[in-house]
CHARMM internal coordinates of N, CA and C (Angstrom, degrees):
IC EDIT
DIST 1 N 1 CA 1.4285
DIST 1 CA 1 C 1.5183
ANGL 1 N 1 CA 1 C 111.58
DIST 1 C 2 N 1.2992
ANGL 1 CA 1 C 2 N 115.42
DIHE 1 N 1 CA 1 C 2 N -178.26
DIST 2 N 2 CA 1.4531
ANGL 1 C 2 N 2 CA 122.23
DIHE 1 CA 1 C 2 N 2 CA -179.47
DIST 2 CA 2 C 1.5209
ANGL 2 N 2 CA 2 C 108.89
DIHE 1 C 2 N 2 CA 2 C -110.28
DIST 2 C 3 N 1.3182
ANGL 2 CA 2 C 3 N 116.62
DIHE 2 N 2 CA 2 C 3 N 137.14
DIST 3 N 3 CA 1.4581
ANGL 2 C 3 N 3 CA 122.32
DIHE 2 CA 2 C 3 N 3 CA 175.71
DIST 3 CA 3 C 1.5176
ANGL 3 N 3 CA 3 C 108.40
DIHE 2 C 3 N 3 CA 3 C -116.11
DIST 3 C 4 N 1.3187
ANGL 3 CA 3 C 4 N 116.70
DIHE 3 N 3 CA 3 C 4 N 134.26
DIST 4 N 4 CA 1.4606
ANGL 3 C 4 N 4 CA 121.88
DIHE 3 CA 3 C 4 N 4 CA 177.05
DIST 4 CA 4 C 1.5157
ANGL 4 N 4 CA 4 C 107.89
DIHE 3 C 4 N 4 CA 4 C -124.57
DIST 4 C 5 N 1.3116
ANGL 4 CA 4 C 5 N 116.37
DIHE 4 N 4 CA 4 C 5 N 129.37
DIST 5 N 5 CA 1.4592
ANGL 4 C 5 N 5 CA 120.04
DIHE 4 CA 4 C 5 N 5 CA 177.48
DIST 5 CA 5 C 1.5060
ANGL 5 N 5 CA 5 C 110.84
DIHE 4 C 5 N 5 CA 5 C -172.20
DIST 5 C 6 N 1.3311
ANGL 5 CA 5 C 6 N 116.12
DIHE 5 N 5 CA 5 C 6 N 144.02
DIST 6 N 6 CA 1.4672
ANGL 5 C 6 N 6 CA 121.86
DIHE 5 CA 5 C 6 N 6 CA 179.46
DIST 6 CA 6 C 1.5248
ANGL 6 N 6 CA 6 C 111.79
DIHE 5 C 6 N 6 CA 6 C 52.52
DIST 6 C 7 N 1.3295
ANGL 6 CA 6 C 7 N 116.54
DIHE 6 N 6 CA 6 C 7 N 40.13
DIST 7 N 7 CA 1.4671
ANGL 6 C 7 N 7 CA 122.62
DIHE 6 CA 6 C 7 N 7 CA 178.10
DIST 7 CA 7 C 1.5277
ANGL 7 N 7 CA 7 C 112.90
DIHE 6 C 7 N 7 CA 7 C 64.09
DIST 7 C 8 N 1.3304
ANGL 7 CA 7 C 8 N 117.01
DIHE 7 N 7 CA 7 C 8 N 23.99
DIST 8 N 8 CA 1.4658
ANGL 7 C 8 N 8 CA 122.17
DIHE 7 CA 7 C 8 N 8 CA 178.94
DIST 8 CA 8 C 1.5224
ANGL 8 N 8 CA 8 C 108.13
DIHE 7 C 8 N 8 CA 8 C -128.39
DIST 8 C 9 N 1.3266
ANGL 8 CA 8 C 9 N 116.82
DIHE 8 N 8 CA 8 C 9 N 135.36
DIST 9 N 9 CA 1.4574
ANGL 8 C 9 N 9 CA 120.30
DIHE 8 CA 8 C 9 N 9 CA 173.55
DIST 9 CA 9 C 1.5205
ANGL 9 N 9 CA 9 C 108.94
DIHE 8 C 9 N 9 CA 9 C -113.43
DIST 9 C 10 N 1.2979
ANGL 9 CA 9 C 10 N 115.18
DIHE 9 N 9 CA 9 C 10 N 147.42
DIST 10 N 10 CA 1.4683
ANGL 9 C 10 N 10 CA 120.00
DIHE 9 CA 9 C 10 N 10 CA 177.08
DIST 10 CA 10 C 1.5214
ANGL 10 N 10 CA 10 C 108.32
DIHE 9 C 10 N 10 CA 10 C -143.70
DIST 10 C 11 N 1.2988
ANGL 10 CA 10 C 11 N 115.62
DIHE 10 N 10 CA 10 C 11 N 154.97
DIST 11 N 11 CA 1.4587
ANGL 10 C 11 N 11 CA 121.83
DIHE 10 CA 10 C 11 N 11 CA -178.65
DIST 11 CA 11 C 1.5097
ANGL 11 N 11 CA 11 C 108.72
DIHE 10 C 11 N 11 CA 11 C -133.22
DIST 11 C 12 N 1.2953
ANGL 11 CA 11 C 12 N 116.07
DIHE 11 N 11 CA 11 C 12 N 137.31
DIST 12 N 12 CA 1.4541
ANGL 11 C 12 N 12 CA 121.09
DIHE 11 CA 11 C 12 N 12 CA 178.11
DIST 12 CA 12 C 1.5080
ANGL 12 N 12 CA 12 C 110.96
DIHE 11 C 12 N 12 CA 12 C -81.24
DIST 12 C 13 N 1.3066
ANGL 12 CA 12 C 13 N 114.96
DIHE 12 N 12 CA 12 C 13 N 173.15
DIST 13 N 13 CA 1.4487
ANGL 12 C 13 N 13 CA 121.30
DIHE 12 CA 12 C 13 N 13 CA 179.12
DIST 13 CA 13 C 1.5220
ANGL 13 N 13 CA 13 C 108.08
DIHE 12 C 13 N 13 CA 13 C -134.10
DIST 13 C 14 N 1.3045
ANGL 13 CA 13 C 14 N 116.51
DIHE 13 N 13 CA 13 C 14 N 130.39
DIST 14 N 14 CA 1.4622
ANGL 13 C 14 N 14 CA 121.26
DIHE 13 CA 13 C 14 N 14 CA 177.42
DIST 14 CA 14 C 1.5169
ANGL 14 N 14 CA 14 C 108.21
DIHE 13 C 14 N 14 CA 14 C -121.17
DIST 14 C 15 N 1.2900
ANGL 14 CA 14 C 15 N 115.94
DIHE 14 N 14 CA 14 C 15 N 129.08
DIST 15 N 15 CA 1.4571
ANGL 14 C 15 N 15 CA 121.63
DIHE 14 CA 14 C 15 N 15 CA 176.36
DIST 15 CA 15 C 1.5272
ANGL 15 N 15 CA 15 C 106.41
DIHE 14 C 15 N 15 CA 15 C -114.31
DIST 15 C 16 N 1.3242
ANGL 15 CA 15 C 16 N 115.19
DIHE 15 N 15 CA 15 C 16 N 92.91
DIST 16 N 16 CA 1.4650
ANGL 15 C 16 N 16 CA 120.61
DIHE 15 CA 15 C 16 N 16 CA -176.94
DIST 16 CA 16 C 1.5199
ANGL 16 N 16 CA 16 C 109.77
DIHE 15 C 16 N 16 CA 16 C -79.24
DIST 16 C 17 N 1.3149
ANGL 16 CA 16 C 17 N 115.33
DIHE 16 N 16 CA 16 C 17 N 109.27
DIST 17 N 17 CA 1.4698
ANGL 16 C 17 N 17 CA 119.92
DIHE 16 CA 16 C 17 N 17 CA -179.25
DIST 17 CA 17 C 1.5246
ANGL 17 N 17 CA 17 C 111.26
DIHE 16 C 17 N 17 CA 17 C -91.06
DIST 17 C 18 N 1.3195
ANGL 17 CA 17 C 18 N 117.21
DIHE 17 N 17 CA 17 C 18 N -57.54
DIST 18 N 18 CA 1.4721
ANGL 17 C 18 N 18 CA 119.85
DIHE 17 CA 17 C 18 N 18 CA -176.82
DIST 18 CA 18 C 1.5315
ANGL 18 N 18 CA 18 C 111.62
DIHE 17 C 18 N 18 CA 18 C -149.56
DIST 18 C 19 N 1.3372
ANGL 18 CA 18 C 19 N 118.16
DIHE 18 N 18 CA 18 C 19 N 49.29
DIST 19 N 19 CA 1.4669
ANGL 18 C 19 N 19 CA 119.28
DIHE 18 CA 18 C 19 N 19 CA -179.51
DIST 19 CA 19 C 1.5236
ANGL 19 N 19 CA 19 C 112.01
DIHE 18 C 19 N 19 CA 19 C -81.48
DIST 19 C 20 N 1.3320
ANGL 19 CA 19 C 20 N 114.63
DIHE 19 N 19 CA 19 C 20 N 166.62
DIST 20 N 20 CA 1.4607
ANGL 19 C 20 N 20 CA 121.50
DIHE 19 CA 19 C 20 N 20 CA 169.78
DIST 20 CA 20 C 1.5268
ANGL 20 N 20 CA 20 C 105.82
DIHE 19 C 20 N 20 CA 20 C -78.06
DIST 20 C 21 N 1.3074
ANGL 20 CA 20 C 21 N 117.36
DIHE 20 N 20 CA 20 C 21 N 103.34
DIST 21 N 21 CA 1.4610
ANGL 20 C 21 N 21 CA 122.07
DIHE 20 CA 20 C 21 N 21 CA -173.97
DIST 21 CA 21 C 1.5271
ANGL 21 N 21 CA 21 C 113.71
DIHE 20 C 21 N 21 CA 21 C -71.40
DIST 21 C 22 N 1.3355
ANGL 21 CA 21 C 22 N 118.58
DIHE 21 N 21 CA 21 C 22 N -12.85
DIST 22 N 22 CA 1.4667
ANGL 21 C 22 N 22 CA 119.70
DIHE 21 CA 21 C 22 N 22 CA -179.32
DIST 22 CA 22 C 1.5139
ANGL 22 N 22 CA 22 C 111.96
DIHE 21 C 22 N 22 CA 22 C -63.85
DIST 22 C 23 N 1.3212
ANGL 22 CA 22 C 23 N 119.05
DIHE 22 N 22 CA 22 C 23 N -27.25
DIST 23 N 23 CA 1.4601
ANGL 22 C 23 N 23 CA 121.72
DIHE 22 CA 22 C 23 N 23 CA 178.49
DIST 23 CA 23 C 1.5259
ANGL 23 N 23 CA 23 C 111.12
DIHE 22 C 23 N 23 CA 23 C -63.35
DIST 23 C 24 N 1.3123
ANGL 23 CA 23 C 24 N 117.85
DIHE 23 N 23 CA 23 C 24 N -27.56
DIST 24 N 24 CA 1.4640
ANGL 23 C 24 N 24 CA 120.98
DIHE 23 CA 23 C 24 N 24 CA -178.94
DIST 24 CA 24 C 1.5298
ANGL 24 N 24 CA 24 C 112.70
DIHE 23 C 24 N 24 CA 24 C -72.15
DIST 24 C 25 N 1.3154
ANGL 24 CA 24 C 25 N 117.62
DIHE 24 N 24 CA 24 C 25 N -9.72
DIST 25 N 25 CA 1.4622
ANGL 24 C 25 N 25 CA 120.60
DIHE 24 CA 24 C 25 N 25 CA 175.92
DIST 25 CA 25 C 1.5287
ANGL 25 N 25 CA 25 C 111.01
DIHE 24 C 25 N 25 CA 25 C -71.69
DIST 25 C 26 N 1.3335
ANGL 25 CA 25 C 26 N 117.62
DIHE 25 N 25 CA 25 C 26 N -14.09
DIST 26 N 26 CA 1.4602
ANGL 25 C 26 N 26 CA 122.65
DIHE 25 CA 25 C 26 N 26 CA -176.09
DIST 26 CA 26 C 1.5254
ANGL 26 N 26 CA 26 C 113.36
DIHE 25 C 26 N 26 CA 26 C -99.75
DIST 26 C 27 N 1.3320
ANGL 26 CA 26 C 27 N 118.18
DIHE 26 N 26 CA 26 C 27 N 0.88
DIST 27 N 27 CA 1.4625
ANGL 26 C 27 N 27 CA 121.08
DIHE 26 CA 26 C 27 N 27 CA -178.61
DIST 27 CA 27 C 1.5277
ANGL 27 N 27 CA 27 C 109.96
DIHE 26 C 27 N 27 CA 27 C -133.43
DIST 27 C 28 N 1.2993
ANGL 27 CA 27 C 28 N 115.68
DIHE 27 N 27 CA 27 C 28 N 168.94
DIST 28 N 28 CA 1.4649
ANGL 27 C 28 N 28 CA 122.09
DIHE 27 CA 27 C 28 N 28 CA 173.47
DIST 28 CA 28 C 1.5311
ANGL 28 N 28 CA 28 C 105.56
DIHE 27 C 28 N 28 CA 28 C -111.82
DIST 28 C 29 N 1.3394
ANGL 28 CA 28 C 29 N 117.18
DIHE 28 N 28 CA 28 C 29 N 92.92
DIST 29 N 29 CA 1.4570
ANGL 28 C 29 N 29 CA 120.29
DIHE 28 CA 28 C 29 N 29 CA -175.72
DIST 29 CA 29 C 1.5254
ANGL 29 N 29 CA 29 C 112.70
DIHE 28 C 29 N 29 CA 29 C -58.01
DIST 29 C 30 N 1.3080
ANGL 29 CA 29 C 30 N 115.84
DIHE 29 N 29 CA 29 C 30 N 127.84
DIST 30 N 30 CA 1.4742
ANGL 29 C 30 N 30 CA 122.97
DIHE 29 CA 29 C 30 N 30 CA 178.45
DIST 30 CA 30 C 1.5240
ANGL 30 N 30 CA 30 C 112.35
DIHE 29 C 30 N 30 CA 30 C 56.73
DIST 30 C 31 N 1.3237
ANGL 30 CA 30 C 31 N 117.14
DIHE 30 N 30 CA 30 C 31 N 18.37
DIST 31 N 31 CA 1.4550
ANGL 30 C 31 N 31 CA 120.34
DIHE 30 CA 30 C 31 N 31 CA 179.06
DIST 31 CA 31 C 1.5180
ANGL 31 N 31 CA 31 C 114.00
DIHE 30 C 31 N 31 CA 31 C 73.04
DIST 31 C 32 N 1.3246
ANGL 31 CA 31 C 32 N 117.51
DIHE 31 N 31 CA 31 C 32 N 15.58
DIST 32 N 32 CA 1.4682
ANGL 31 C 32 N 32 CA 121.62
DIHE 31 CA 31 C 32 N 32 CA -177.59
DIST 32 CA 32 C 1.5236
ANGL 32 N 32 CA 32 C 109.90
DIHE 31 C 32 N 32 CA 32 C -95.92
DIST 32 C 33 N 1.3164
ANGL 32 CA 32 C 33 N 115.69
DIHE 32 N 32 CA 32 C 33 N 95.18
DIST 33 N 33 CA 1.4665
ANGL 32 C 33 N 33 CA 121.65
DIHE 32 CA 32 C 33 N 33 CA -179.93
DIST 33 CA 33 C 1.5246
ANGL 33 N 33 CA 33 C 111.24
DIHE 32 C 33 N 33 CA 33 C -59.29
DIST 33 C 34 N 1.3263
ANGL 33 CA 33 C 34 N 116.41
DIHE 33 N 33 CA 33 C 34 N 137.44
DIST 34 N 34 CA 1.4586
ANGL 33 C 34 N 34 CA 121.48
DIHE 33 CA 33 C 34 N 34 CA 174.32
DIST 34 CA 34 C 1.5217
ANGL 34 N 34 CA 34 C 114.76
DIHE 33 C 34 N 34 CA 34 C 76.04
DIST 34 C 35 N 1.3108
ANGL 34 CA 34 C 35 N 117.84
DIHE 34 N 34 CA 34 C 35 N 5.30
DIST 35 N 35 CA 1.4692
ANGL 34 C 35 N 35 CA 120.85
DIHE 34 CA 34 C 35 N 35 CA 179.22
DIST 35 CA 35 C 1.5199
ANGL 35 N 35 CA 35 C 108.95
DIHE 34 C 35 N 35 CA 35 C -105.00
DIST 35 C 36 N 1.3075
ANGL 35 CA 35 C 36 N 116.58
DIHE 35 N 35 CA 35 C 36 N 145.06
DIST 36 N 36 CA 1.4451
ANGL 35 C 36 N 36 CA 121.33
DIHE 35 CA 35 C 36 N 36 CA -178.18
DIST 36 CA 36 C 1.5145
ANGL 36 N 36 CA 36 C 112.92
DIHE 35 C 36 N 36 CA 36 C -98.34
DIST 36 C 37 N 1.3015
ANGL 36 CA 36 C 37 N 114.50
DIHE 36 N 36 CA 36 C 37 N 178.84
DIST 37 N 37 CA 1.4571
ANGL 36 C 37 N 37 CA 123.21
DIHE 36 CA 36 C 37 N 37 CA 177.50
DIST 37 CA 37 C 1.5104
ANGL 37 N 37 CA 37 C 107.04
DIHE 36 C 37 N 37 CA 37 C -124.58
DIST 37 C 38 N 1.3072
ANGL 37 CA 37 C 38 N 116.62
DIHE 37 N 37 CA 37 C 38 N 144.72
DIST 38 N 38 CA 1.4572
ANGL 37 C 38 N 38 CA 120.68
DIHE 37 CA 37 C 38 N 38 CA 178.21
DIST 38 CA 38 C 1.5233
ANGL 38 N 38 CA 38 C 108.94
DIHE 37 C 38 N 38 CA 38 C -132.46
DIST 38 C 39 N 1.2999
ANGL 38 CA 38 C 39 N 116.56
DIHE 38 N 38 CA 38 C 39 N -175.77
DIST 39 N 39 CA 1.4571
ANGL 38 C 39 N 39 CA 121.37
DIHE 38 CA 38 C 39 N 39 CA 179.08
DIST 39 CA 39 C 1.5208
ANGL 39 N 39 CA 39 C 109.40
DIHE 38 C 39 N 39 CA 39 C -139.63
DIST 39 C 40 N 1.3038
ANGL 39 CA 39 C 40 N 115.48
DIHE 39 N 39 CA 39 C 40 N 162.44
DIST 40 N 40 CA 1.4682
ANGL 39 C 40 N 40 CA 119.52
DIHE 39 CA 39 C 40 N 40 CA 176.40
DIST 40 CA 40 C 1.5256
ANGL 40 N 40 CA 40 C 110.11
DIHE 39 C 40 N 40 CA 40 C -62.61
DIST 40 C 41 N 1.3363
ANGL 40 CA 40 C 41 N 117.32
DIHE 40 N 40 CA 40 C 41 N -41.43
DIST 41 N 41 CA 1.4713
ANGL 40 C 41 N 41 CA 120.38
DIHE 40 CA 40 C 41 N 41 CA 179.35
DIST 41 CA 41 C 1.5229
ANGL 41 N 41 CA 41 C 111.13
DIHE 40 C 41 N 41 CA 41 C -59.06
DIST 41 C 42 N 1.3399
ANGL 41 CA 41 C 42 N 116.00
DIHE 41 N 41 CA 41 C 42 N -44.46
DIST 42 N 42 CA 1.4740
ANGL 41 C 42 N 42 CA 120.07
DIHE 41 CA 41 C 42 N 42 CA -179.90
DIST 42 CA 42 C 1.5276
ANGL 42 N 42 CA 42 C 110.86
DIHE 41 C 42 N 42 CA 42 C -64.41
DIST 42 C 43 N 1.3200
ANGL 42 CA 42 C 43 N 116.73
DIHE 42 N 42 CA 42 C 43 N -47.21
DIST 43 N 43 CA 1.4654
ANGL 42 C 43 N 43 CA 120.93
DIHE 42 CA 42 C 43 N 43 CA -176.12
DIST 43 CA 43 C 1.5234
ANGL 43 N 43 CA 43 C 112.40
DIHE 42 C 43 N 43 CA 43 C -68.95
DIST 43 C 44 N 1.3330
ANGL 43 CA 43 C 44 N 118.00
DIHE 43 N 43 CA 43 C 44 N -35.24
DIST 44 N 44 CA 1.4602
ANGL 43 C 44 N 44 CA 120.81
DIHE 43 CA 43 C 44 N 44 CA -177.79
DIST 44 CA 44 C 1.5251
ANGL 44 N 44 CA 44 C 113.49
DIHE 43 C 44 N 44 CA 44 C -89.40
DIST 44 C 45 N 1.3352
ANGL 44 CA 44 C 45 N 116.44
DIHE 44 N 44 CA 44 C 45 N -13.90
DIST 45 N 45 CA 1.4592
ANGL 44 C 45 N 45 CA 120.40
DIHE 44 CA 44 C 45 N 45 CA 176.98
DIST 45 CA 45 C 1.5180
ANGL 45 N 45 CA 45 C 114.39
DIHE 44 C 45 N 45 CA 45 C 77.64
DIST 45 C 46 N 1.3411
ANGL 45 CA 45 C 46 N 117.03
DIHE 45 N 45 CA 45 C 46 N 16.82
DIST 46 N 46 CA 1.4684
ANGL 45 C 46 N 46 CA 120.62
DIHE 45 CA 45 C 46 N 46 CA 173.66
DIST 46 CA 46 C 1.5209
ANGL 46 N 46 CA 46 C 109.06
DIHE 45 C 46 N 46 CA 46 C -152.04
DIST 46 C 47 N 1.3224
ANGL 46 CA 46 C 47 N 116.31
DIHE 46 N 46 CA 46 C 47 N 160.32
DIST 47 N 47 CA 1.4600
ANGL 46 C 47 N 47 CA 122.48
DIHE 46 CA 46 C 47 N 47 CA -175.16
DIST 47 CA 47 C 1.5318
ANGL 47 N 47 CA 47 C 111.02
DIHE 46 C 47 N 47 CA 47 C -66.35
DIST 47 C 48 N 1.3233
ANGL 47 CA 47 C 48 N 116.55
DIHE 47 N 47 CA 47 C 48 N 123.70
DIST 48 N 48 CA 1.4565
ANGL 47 C 48 N 48 CA 123.15
DIHE 47 CA 47 C 48 N 48 CA 178.41
DIST 48 CA 48 C 1.5219
ANGL 48 N 48 CA 48 C 107.40
DIHE 47 C 48 N 48 CA 48 C -122.86
DIST 48 C 49 N 1.3279
ANGL 48 CA 48 C 49 N 117.45
DIHE 48 N 48 CA 48 C 49 N 125.18
DIST 49 N 49 CA 1.4568
ANGL 48 C 49 N 49 CA 121.01
DIHE 48 CA 48 C 49 N 49 CA 179.05
DIST 49 CA 49 C 1.5258
ANGL 49 N 49 CA 49 C 110.10
DIHE 48 C 49 N 49 CA 49 C -103.29
DIST 49 C 50 N 1.3170
ANGL 49 CA 49 C 50 N 115.15
DIHE 49 N 49 CA 49 C 50 N 165.44
DIST 50 N 50 CA 1.4652
ANGL 49 C 50 N 50 CA 120.51
DIHE 49 CA 49 C 50 N 50 CA 176.42
DIST 50 CA 50 C 1.5270
ANGL 50 N 50 CA 50 C 109.46
DIHE 49 C 50 N 50 CA 50 C -58.82
DIST 50 C 51 N 1.3243
ANGL 50 CA 50 C 51 N 117.90
DIHE 50 N 50 CA 50 C 51 N -40.85
DIST 51 N 51 CA 1.4737
ANGL 50 C 51 N 51 CA 120.99
DIHE 50 CA 50 C 51 N 51 CA -179.96
DIST 51 CA 51 C 1.5288
ANGL 51 N 51 CA 51 C 112.13
DIHE 50 C 51 N 51 CA 51 C -60.86
DIST 51 C 52 N 1.3328
ANGL 51 CA 51 C 52 N 117.02
DIHE 51 N 51 CA 51 C 52 N -32.14
DIST 52 N 52 CA 1.4659
ANGL 51 C 52 N 52 CA 120.69
DIHE 51 CA 51 C 52 N 52 CA 178.12
DIST 52 CA 52 C 1.5221
ANGL 52 N 52 CA 52 C 112.34
DIHE 51 C 52 N 52 CA 52 C -69.15
DIST 52 C 53 N 1.3158
ANGL 52 CA 52 C 53 N 116.75
DIHE 52 N 52 CA 52 C 53 N -34.40
DIST 53 N 53 CA 1.4586
ANGL 52 C 53 N 53 CA 120.60
DIHE 52 CA 52 C 53 N 53 CA -166.75
DIST 53 CA 53 C 1.5256
ANGL 53 N 53 CA 53 C 114.76
DIHE 52 C 53 N 53 CA 53 C -108.63
DIST 53 C 54 N 1.3342
ANGL 53 CA 53 C 54 N 118.45
DIHE 53 N 53 CA 53 C 54 N -16.03
DIST 54 N 54 CA 1.4578
ANGL 53 C 54 N 54 CA 119.53
DIHE 53 CA 53 C 54 N 54 CA -171.18
DIST 54 CA 54 C 1.5310
ANGL 54 N 54 CA 54 C 113.23
DIHE 53 C 54 N 54 CA 54 C -61.18
DIST 54 C 55 N 1.3166
ANGL 54 CA 54 C 55 N 118.91
DIHE 54 N 54 CA 54 C 55 N -45.87
DIST 55 N 55 CA 1.4690
ANGL 54 C 55 N 55 CA 118.96
DIHE 54 CA 54 C 55 N 55 CA -177.57
DIST 55 CA 55 C 1.5285
ANGL 55 N 55 CA 55 C 112.47
DIHE 54 C 55 N 55 CA 55 C -68.65
DIST 55 C 56 N 1.3434
ANGL 55 CA 55 C 56 N 119.43
DIHE 55 N 55 CA 55 C 56 N -46.44
DIST 56 N 56 CA 1.4751
ANGL 55 C 56 N 56 CA 118.02
DIHE 55 CA 55 C 56 N 56 CA 175.64
DIST 56 CA 56 C 1.5291
ANGL 56 N 56 CA 56 C 112.18
DIHE 55 C 56 N 56 CA 56 C -60.16
DIST 56 C 57 N 1.3381
ANGL 56 CA 56 C 57 N 117.13
DIHE 56 N 56 CA 56 C 57 N -36.25
DIST 57 N 57 CA 1.4656
ANGL 56 C 57 N 57 CA 120.19
DIHE 56 CA 56 C 57 N 57 CA 178.29
DIST 57 CA 57 C 1.5303
ANGL 57 N 57 CA 57 C 110.81
DIHE 56 C 57 N 57 CA 57 C -64.11
DIST 57 C 58 N 1.3346
ANGL 57 CA 57 C 58 N 117.11
DIHE 57 N 57 CA 57 C 58 N -47.89
DIST 58 N 58 CA 1.4618
ANGL 57 C 58 N 58 CA 120.55
DIHE 57 CA 57 C 58 N 58 CA -179.46
DIST 58 CA 58 C 1.5283
ANGL 58 N 58 CA 58 C 111.44
DIHE 57 C 58 N 58 CA 58 C -63.07
DIST 58 C 59 N 1.3236
ANGL 58 CA 58 C 59 N 116.42
DIHE 58 N 58 CA 58 C 59 N -40.19
DIST 59 N 59 CA 1.4712
ANGL 58 C 59 N 59 CA 120.20
DIHE 58 CA 58 C 59 N 59 CA 177.64
DIST 59 CA 59 C 1.5286
ANGL 59 N 59 CA 59 C 111.03
DIHE 58 C 59 N 59 CA 59 C -61.49
DIST 59 C 60 N 1.3325
ANGL 59 CA 59 C 60 N 116.54
DIHE 59 N 59 CA 59 C 60 N -45.27
DIST 60 N 60 CA 1.4688
ANGL 59 C 60 N 60 CA 121.00
DIHE 59 CA 59 C 60 N 60 CA 179.83
DIST 60 CA 60 C 1.5206
ANGL 60 N 60 CA 60 C 111.18
DIHE 59 C 60 N 60 CA 60 C -66.55
DIST 60 C 61 N 1.3302
ANGL 60 CA 60 C 61 N 116.94
DIHE 60 N 60 CA 60 C 61 N -39.38
DIST 61 N 61 CA 1.4642
ANGL 60 C 61 N 61 CA 121.03
DIHE 60 CA 60 C 61 N 61 CA 178.64
DIST 61 CA 61 C 1.5278
ANGL 61 N 61 CA 61 C 110.23
DIHE 60 C 61 N 61 CA 61 C -58.67
DIST 61 C 62 N 1.3237
ANGL 61 CA 61 C 62 N 115.65
DIHE 61 N 61 CA 61 C 62 N -46.90
DIST 62 N 62 CA 1.4652
ANGL 61 C 62 N 62 CA 119.88
DIHE 61 CA 61 C 62 N 62 CA 179.93
DIST 62 CA 62 C 1.5245
ANGL 62 N 62 CA 62 C 111.71
DIHE 61 C 62 N 62 CA 62 C -62.75
DIST 62 C 63 N 1.3269
ANGL 62 CA 62 C 63 N 116.23
DIHE 62 N 62 CA 62 C 63 N -39.78
DIST 63 N 63 CA 1.4618
ANGL 62 C 63 N 63 CA 120.25
DIHE 62 CA 62 C 63 N 63 CA -179.77
DIST 63 CA 63 C 1.5336
ANGL 63 N 63 CA 63 C 111.38
DIHE 62 C 63 N 63 CA 63 C -67.51
DIST 63 C 64 N 1.3193
ANGL 63 CA 63 C 64 N 116.73
DIHE 63 N 63 CA 63 C 64 N -48.32
DIST 64 N 64 CA 1.4613
ANGL 63 C 64 N 64 CA 121.26
DIHE 63 CA 63 C 64 N 64 CA -176.93
DIST 64 CA 64 C 1.5292
ANGL 64 N 64 CA 64 C 111.21
DIHE 63 C 64 N 64 CA 64 C -63.98
DIST 64 C 65 N 1.3293
ANGL 64 CA 64 C 65 N 116.91
DIHE 64 N 64 CA 64 C 65 N -40.98
DIST 65 N 65 CA 1.4569
ANGL 64 C 65 N 65 CA 120.69
DIHE 64 CA 64 C 65 N 65 CA -176.95
DIST 65 CA 65 C 1.5332
ANGL 65 N 65 CA 65 C 112.92
DIHE 64 C 65 N 65 CA 65 C -96.97
DIST 65 C 66 N 1.3376
ANGL 65 CA 65 C 66 N 115.84
DIHE 65 N 65 CA 65 C 66 N 10.67
DIST 66 N 66 CA 1.4611
ANGL 65 C 66 N 66 CA 121.86
DIHE 65 CA 65 C 66 N 66 CA 177.94
DIST 66 CA 66 C 1.5309
ANGL 66 N 66 CA 66 C 110.07
DIHE 65 C 66 N 66 CA 66 C 43.63
DIST 66 C 67 N 1.3411
ANGL 66 CA 66 C 67 N 114.27
DIHE 66 N 66 CA 66 C 67 N 58.23
DIST 67 N 67 CA 1.4571
ANGL 66 C 67 N 67 CA 120.13
DIHE 66 CA 66 C 67 N 67 CA -174.54
DIST 67 CA 67 C 1.5279
ANGL 67 N 67 CA 67 C 110.18
DIHE 66 C 67 N 67 CA 67 C -139.42
DIST 67 C 68 N 1.3158
ANGL 67 CA 67 C 68 N 114.09
DIHE 67 N 67 CA 67 C 68 N 170.19
DIST 68 N 68 CA 1.4611
ANGL 67 C 68 N 68 CA 121.56
DIHE 67 CA 67 C 68 N 68 CA 174.22
DIST 68 CA 68 C 1.5220
ANGL 68 N 68 CA 68 C 106.98
DIHE 67 C 68 N 68 CA 68 C -123.86
DIST 68 C 69 N 1.3034
ANGL 68 CA 68 C 69 N 116.34
DIHE 68 N 68 CA 68 C 69 N 122.36
DIST 69 N 69 CA 1.4675
ANGL 68 C 69 N 69 CA 120.38
DIHE 68 CA 68 C 69 N 69 CA 178.61
DIST 69 CA 69 C 1.5295
ANGL 69 N 69 CA 69 C 108.93
DIHE 68 C 69 N 69 CA 69 C -82.59
DIST 69 C 70 N 1.3050
ANGL 69 CA 69 C 70 N 115.68
DIHE 69 N 69 CA 69 C 70 N 136.62
DIST 70 N 70 CA 1.4586
ANGL 69 C 70 N 70 CA 122.60
DIHE 69 CA 69 C 70 N 70 CA 178.44
DIST 70 CA 70 C 1.5172
ANGL 70 N 70 CA 70 C 108.47
DIHE 69 C 70 N 70 CA 70 C -120.30
DIST 70 C 71 N 1.2981
ANGL 70 CA 70 C 71 N 116.97
DIHE 70 N 70 CA 70 C 71 N 129.07
DIST 71 N 71 CA 1.4599
ANGL 70 C 71 N 71 CA 121.63
DIHE 70 CA 70 C 71 N 71 CA -177.50
DIST 71 CA 71 C 1.5153
ANGL 71 N 71 CA 71 C 109.83
DIHE 70 C 71 N 71 CA 71 C -112.32
DIST 71 C 72 N 1.3367
ANGL 71 CA 71 C 72 N 116.72
DIHE 71 N 71 CA 71 C 72 N 140.92
DIST 72 N 72 CA 1.4594
ANGL 71 C 72 N 72 CA 119.32
DIHE 71 CA 71 C 72 N 72 CA 177.23
DIST 72 CA 72 C 1.5203
ANGL 72 N 72 CA 72 C 109.78
DIHE 71 C 72 N 72 CA 72 C -68.05
DIST 72 C 73 N 1.3193
ANGL 72 CA 72 C 73 N 116.88
DIHE 72 N 72 CA 72 C 73 N 148.46
DIST 73 N 73 CA 1.4643
ANGL 72 C 73 N 73 CA 120.26
DIHE 72 CA 72 C 73 N 73 CA 178.95
DIST 73 CA 73 C 1.5181
ANGL 73 N 73 CA 73 C 111.17
DIHE 72 C 73 N 73 CA 73 C -68.07
DIST 73 C 74 N 1.3323
ANGL 73 CA 73 C 74 N 116.48
DIHE 73 N 73 CA 73 C 74 N -35.29
DIST 74 N 74 CA 1.4620
ANGL 73 C 74 N 74 CA 121.19
DIHE 73 CA 73 C 74 N 74 CA -178.10
DIST 74 CA 74 C 1.5286
ANGL 74 N 74 CA 74 C 108.97
DIHE 73 C 74 N 74 CA 74 C -123.39
DIST 74 C 75 N 1.3661
ANGL 74 CA 74 C 75 N 116.49
DIHE 74 N 74 CA 74 C 75 N 90.02
DIST 75 N 75 CA 1.4772
ANGL 74 C 75 N 75 CA 118.84
DIHE 74 CA 74 C 75 N 75 CA -175.06
DIST 75 CA 75 C 1.5154
ANGL 75 N 75 CA 75 C 112.65
DIHE 74 C 75 N 75 CA 75 C -63.83
END
COOR INIT
IC SEED 1 N 1 CA 1 C
IC BUILD
């Protein structure tokens, strides 16, 4: 969803790999009426886990946003 506060807006990011999509029938994702939610597993036609996709996703994120992600040593 979108958060607005103190003259700043921010938007979250969801990477649906293999969730139970039936739960999304009970919400309005991102406030978009009449729009559905899908997953990588559904779209690709095979089971995709977070472990399969996290590194390629992070690599692409850094490339697209011309950035370097830094992770804390002790999350």
